[in-house]
C-alpha positions in Angstrom: 60.1 47.1 48.7 60.4 50.2 51.0 63.4 52.2 49.4 62.7 54.9 47.2 66.2 54.9 44.8 66.2 54.9 41.7 67.4 51.4 41.1 65.1 50.1 43.4 61.9 52.0 42.5 62.7 50.4 39.1 63.6 47.0 40.4 60.3 47.1 42.4 58.4 47.9 38.8 60.0 45.4 37.3 59.2 42.7 39.8 55.7 43.9 39.9 55.4 44.4 35.7 54.5 48.5 35.9 57.4 49.6 34.2 56.6 51.2 30.8 59.5 52.0 29.3 60.0 52.9 25.4 63.3 53.3 24.0 64.4 53.5 20.5 68.2 52.4 19.3 70.0 53.6 16.5 73.1 52.2 14.9 75.8 54.9 14.6 78.8 53.7 12.8 81.8 55.9 13.3 85.1 54.9 11.9 88.5 56.4 10.7 90.3 54.7 7.9 93.9 53.6 8.6 95.0 56.0 6.0 93.6 59.0 7.6 95.1 58.2 10.7 98.7 57.6 9.1 98.6 60.8 7.0 97.6 62.8 10.4 100.7 61.6 11.8 103.1 62.4 8.8 101.7 65.7 9.1 102.0 66.0 12.6 105.4 64.7 12.7 106.7 66.8 9.7 109.3 69.1 10.6 109.2 71.3 7.9 105.8 72.0 8.9 106.5 73.1 12.4 106.4 76.7 13.5 109.3 77.5 15.7 108.6 80.9 17.3 105.2 80.1 18.0 106.3 76.6 19.1 103.7 75.2 16.7 103.4 71.9 15.0 100.9 71.5 12.1 97.3 70.8 12.6 94.6 69.1 11.0 91.1 70.4 11.6 89.9 67.6 9.0 91.0 63.8 9.2 89.8 63.5 5.2 91.8 66.6 4.4 94.4 64.0 2.4 91.5 62.9 0.8 90.8 66.1 -1.1 94.3 66.6 -2.4 94.6 66.2 -6.4 91.0 65.4 -6.6 89.2 66.9 -9.7 86.2 68.4 -9.3 85.6 70.3 -12.6 87.0 69.9 -16.3 86.8 73.3 -17.9 86.4 73.2 -21.8 85.2 76.1 -24.0 82.6 75.3 -26.6 84.8 73.4 -29.2 85.8 70.9 -26.5 89.1 72.4 -26.1 90.2 71.5 -22.4 91.6 74.8 -20.5 93.9 74.2 -17.5 92.7 76.4 -14.4 96.0 76.8 -12.8 96.0 78.6 -9.7 99.7 79.7 -8.7 100.1 81.4 -5.4 102.0 84.4 -5.4 101.9 86.0 -2.3 100.3 84.5 1.1 99.9 86.4 4.2 98.8 85.2 7.3 98.3 86.6 10.3 100.3 89.8 9.2 103.3 87.1 8.6 104.4 87.0 4.7 105.1 83.9 3.3 106.9 84.5 0.1 108.5 87.2 -2.2 105.7 87.4 -5.0 104.0 90.7 -6.2 100.1 91.1 -6.3 98.2 92.9 -8.8 97.8 95.9 -6.3 101.2 95.9 -5.9 101.8 96.5 -9.2 99.1 99.0 -9.8 99.9 101.0 -6.9 103.8 101.1 -7.8 102.1 102.3 -11.4 100.3 105.0 -9.9 103.4 106.4 -7.9 105.6 106.3 -10.8 102.9 108.3 -13.1 104.6 111.4 -12.6 108.0 110.9 -11.3 111.2 110.1 -13.0 112.0 106.9 -11.1 110.4 103.4 -11.1 109.8 101.8 -7.5 110.1 98.2 -7.4 107.0 96.8 -5.9 109.1 94.3 -3.6 111.8 96.3 -2.2 111.4 99.7 -1.3 114.8 100.5 -3.3 114.2 103.1 -6.2 115.5 101.9 -9.7 116.7 104.7 -12.1 114.0 104.8 -15.1 115.7 104.4 -18.5 114.3 106.4 -20.7 
């Protein structure tokens, strides 16, 4: 038993009964449901979510993203118990400098009001054209 390679050293220790090891094993379960895989494949293959100028398909950063869609987390009501709908509508979205909607934000409306305060024309906040003010 003269070799000093790690396999031989461990083997020599086992044969001599002198190897002392301590190991704790933990069971780790990592599973992905078939629904999550199917949702991801549908998202990756959705041609309407493909951005041609950058040759970029849709990407999912979370496998359980579709599980969270449509889930109710809070229900809002006033003192009398009347349910109040919490509706959020996207008016305008800007991602990396690219505008994906034609909506008018409150900031745009405020800026237009400020510009027209002493003007004889009304500026359309969406398009740069000027509309004559009706008096």
